[in-house]
N, C-alpha and C positions, 0 to 999 in steps of 0.2 A: 234095601230097607229091612228086610228080614234079618240080615246080618247086623245092623244097628240095633235091633229090636233084642237080639240075644246078648247085647252088652258089648259089642264091638263098635265104638264110635266110628263113623264113616263120613267122608267128604261127598256129599251128593249134589251135583249141579253148582259146585263152589261153596256150598254150605255145609258146616259141620253139623251133623245130626246125631244127637244122643240117644239113648236107649228109650227114655221116657217119651220123646218126641216121636220116635219111629213107632212105638207102641200105640201112640195116640192115633197116629195117621193109619196104622194097619188096622186097629179096631173099627175105625169109622170106614175104611175102605172094604173090609170084610162084612160088615153089615149092609153094605150098599147093594142096590140092584146092579146087574151087569151093565145096565146103560149108563148109570151113575159112576160105576167103577171107571168106565172108559173116560167120563169127563174128569174125575179126580186125577187119574193117572196123566192126563194131559197137562195139568196146572204145574207152573214153577214150585220148587220144593217150598219155597218161603210161603207162598200163598197156599199151598197144600196143608202145611203145618198150621198156619192161621186158621183156615177152614176147619181142620180137625179139632182143634182146641175149641173153637166156637160151638161146634157140634156137641162136643162132650161137655161143655160148660152149660149148654141149654138143657142137658139132662138132669142137672142138679135141682 
């Protein structure tokens, strides 16, 4: 994920993850508590991305 954030598009779990999406996921992940980080990390990548965008959108 951190490689994708650095601008290197990566295929993770069969889904292409761009830098913007990776950044969104890592922003939410890094701000979460350790217990929540475990839950986030266990999600499939598509759900993880959707969750991250919803959390970031709710901050607006």
